[in-house]
N, C-alpha and C positions, 0 to 999 in steps of 0.2 A: 898543758891541756888548754889553758885559756888562749895561748897564742895560736894553737892549732884550730880552735873554734873560731877565732877572729879571722884567720886566713880563709877558713871555709866559708864564713859569711861573706867576705869580700869577693871570693870567687863566684859564689852564687849570685851576688848582686851584679857583678860584671856580666855574667852569663845572661841574666835577665835583660840587661840593657841591650846586649848584642841581639838577643832574640826579638826584642821590641823593634829595633832598627830594621831587622830582616823582615819582620811582619809588615812594616810600613813600605819597604821597598818592593816586596814581591808583587803586590797589586799593581804598582806602577809598571814593573817589568812586563806584566801580563797584559797591559793595556794594548789595544791596537795602535799601530804606528801613528795614525792621524790624531789619536787622543793624547799620545805621549807628546806630540808637538805642542799641544795646548798648554802644557805645564812649563814649557821653556820660557825664559824671560824674553820679552819682545825687544828687538833691536831699536835703537834710537834714530837710526838713519838708514838710507837705502842708496845703493850705488847707481850711478848714471847708467851703466850698462843694463841694469835691471829695469830702469825706467824706460829706456829705449825699447828693450825687448817687449815689455808689457804694452807700450803704446803701439808697437807694430802688430801685436796680437789683436788689440782693440780695433786697429785700422782694418783688419780683415773682416771683422763683423760689421764695420761701418760701410763696407762696399755695397751693401744692399739697402742702405738708408735712403730716404727720399732726398735729403739735401745733397748727398754726394752724387746720386744718379742725375739729379736735375742740373747740378753744377757741371758735371762732366758733359752732359748733352749740350749745354750752353757753350762750353769751351770748344767742343768739336764743331758746333755750328759757326761760332765766331771765326774759326780758323779754317773752315771748310775741310775738315779732316774726317777720314773714315775711322770708326771706333777701333778697329784692329791696328791702326797705325800708331797708337799711343798705349803705353802700359798703364792700364787703369789703376792698378795697385800703387804705382808711383804717384799718380795724380792724387789719390786719396791721402797718402802720407804728406805730400806737399801742401795740400789744402788744409789738412788737419793741423799741422804745425803752424801754418799761417794764422789760423783763427786762435790758436793757443797763445802764440808769442807776440802777436801784434799789440800795439798800444791799446790798452783797455780790452784786450781779448780775454778769453776765459781762464787764462792763467794769471790774470790780474797784474800784468806789467803796466807801467805807466811812463809816458814820455815826459822828460824834463831835461833842461840843459844841465849837463854834468861835466863837460870838458874832459871826458875820459877817452882813451885810445879807441879806435874802431875795431874792437873785439868785445867778447862777452864776459871777459874775466871778472869785471866788477859786478855784473849781475849774479854770477855764481857766488861771489863773496857775500853779497846781500842775502841770497837765498840760504846760505849756510846758517844764517842767524834767525830765520823765520821759524819759530817754534809753535806759533798759534796762528795759522793763516785765517783770514777773514774774507768773506765775500764782498765786504764794503770798503776794504782798504787794499792798496797795492802790495804785491809781494816784493817788487823791486822797482827802482826808478832808473831810467836809462834814456839816452838820446837815440836818434834815428839810426845812426851807424852802429851803435851797440845792439839795438833790437834786430837790425838786419844781419849782423854777424851771428847773433844767437840763433836766429832762424836758419841761416845757412849751415851753421855748425851742426844743429840737431838733425836737419834733413840729411846732411852728408853722413852722419853717424847712423842714421836709419837705413842707409844703403842706396839712397837716391843721389845720382850724380848730376852735375851741371848747374849748381846754384852758386852765384857769386854776388858781388856788390856792384851797384850802379849809382852814379852820381848825376841825377837829372839837373842839379844846380850845384854851385860851388859849396853851398852850405846845407846840402840835403843829401841823404842816402836812403836808398831802398834796395831790396833784393831783386834778383832776376833769375828765373829758372830757364835755362836754355834746353829746349826740347828738340830732338831730332827724329821727326816722324819718318816711318818707313816710306820711301818713295817720294818724299817731299823735302822742301828746303827747311833749314832750321828755323825755329820760332823762339823768340825771346819773350817770356811771360813776366810782366812786371808784378812783383809781390810787394805791395805797399805796407810795410810794417808799422807805419804811422799814417795819420791823415793830413800831414803837413802838405799844403798846397792842393788838397783834394776836397771833394764834396761828399755828401752822404751817399751819392750814387756811384762813387768810386770804391771798388774793393778789389778782390783778386783778379788779375789780368786787366787792370785798368788801362785804358788807352790814353790817359791824360799825359803820360810821359812816353817819349819815344826812346826805347832802350838801344836802338841802333845808332843813336848819336854818339855813343861811346864805342870806340873802335873795338876794344877787346874787353870782355867780361871774364875775369879770371875766376876759376872755381875756388870757392873758399875751402881750403884744406887744412887750415890751422887747427891744431888740437887745443882748444881753449882750456879745457880741463880733461884729465884722464878718465877712462872708463871706470876707474876705481873711486872717482870722486863721490862722496856721500852727501846726500840731502837729508835734512831732518825728516823723520818718518811722517809727522803730521803734514808737512808740505808735499812729500811724495804722494801721500794718500789724497790730498786736496787736488793735485794735478790730475790724477787718474779719475777721481770723481767728477771733475769738471769736463773731462773728455766724454764720460758716460752721459752727462746731462745735456751737452750742447753740440757735440761735433757732428751729429746727424741732421742738424737743422739746416735750413736754406741760407743762401748768401744774404738775402734781404733781412731775414730774421736775425741772423748773427750780427749784421751791421747795426740794426736798431738796438739790439742789446748792448753792443759796444758803446754806442752813444749814451745810453742810460747808465752804464757802468762808469764811463768817464765822468758824467755829471755828478755821480756820487763821490768819486775820487776828488773832484774839484770842489765839492760841497755846494754845487749849484742846485742839487736835489738832495733831500734826505732819503735814507733807504726806504721809508714808507712812501714817499712821493714817487720814487722810482718803481716801487712795487705796483702802485696804482696805475702808473703809465704803462707798465708791462701788461697788466691785466686788460687795460683798455685796448691795447694793440692786439692782444689775444682775441678779445671779443669781436674785433673788427675784421678778423681774417675771413675772407669770403668763402674759402674752401681750403683751409690750412691743413697741411700734412700733420699726422700725429706727432712727428718730431718737432714741428714748429709750435704746435699747441703746448706740448710738454715743456719746451724750452722757456716760453713766456711764463707758464704756470710755475715752473721750478724757480726761475729767477725771482718772481714775486714772493714765493714762499721763503726763499733764502734771505732776501732783503728784509722781510718782516721778522724773521728769526733774529736778525741783528738789531732791529729796532724795538723788539719786545712786543710787537703787535700780535 
C-alpha cells in the first residue's frame, strides 16, 4: 500500500509539472507571429547579402532626397546629358556607397598606410571584430587601394556594373565608374575614395584626375568575401543608421562632415569641438535643405553623446 501511494504521488507530481509547462507554452503558441519573433534570441551578426539588400531598399527611398536630386542634376549638367540617358537608381547607389566607404565617410573608415594587397579582405577582417562601433573612432583602417576595392566590390554586389580601379599616380588609387549613356560616348567618373592629392572642393566626379590616362579600367569583379560573410550585429546596425542619418544630404555638407570626422579620428579636434563646428556650419546655411540641416544637427548630437556633453 505504501509503495502504491508513493507511486501515485510521483505520478500526480509529474502530471502537474507537465501541465505547468503546457500552461506556459500555450500563450506563446497563441501569440501573433510578429510577437513570437520578439521572444527569439537575437543573432550576433548579419550576412553581407542582407546588408546589400537593405541598403538597396534604403537607396530607393533616398531617390527623392534633396542631396541625391541636386547631385544628379549637377552630374547631368557637368556632362551635358539628358536625364533619361542615365539610370538614376544606379547613380544613387554609386553615390551612396561612395559617401559610406570613403576615407572618413559615414561608415567611419580611415586612411592610413597598411601595405596590404589592393583588395578589401583586410577591411572585412577588421570589421568582424567591431563589437561596439563609435561615431568618434574608425571602424577599420585601410589604404587608398583597399578603400577603392571595397567601394567597387560593394557597388558590384549591389548590381551596378562598370566600377574598377584607376591609378592617377604610381602610389595612389581611386575608383572609376564607367557610364555608357544612351546615344552618347562613355564617361569615366572619378570616385575619390580618399582625399589624397585633392582639396575640399574635390568630391564625387572630381576633374582633378584624368581617368582616360589609363588605357583600360577593368571592372572589379573579385569576390572579396562571400555573400554569407557575417558582420557583428552592432556594426551592421551602425552602418544602416548612418545611411539614414547622412545619405540624403548634399555633396558639400557631406564633404564638410567628412573633414570634421577625420579631424576627430586624428585627434585634431575633440568630439565636442567637432560638434560645435558642425552646429556653426548648420547655422550658417543660407537656405539649407532639411537633409543638410538634419545631418549637421545629428552629427553634433552624436559627437556630444560620445563626449558626455
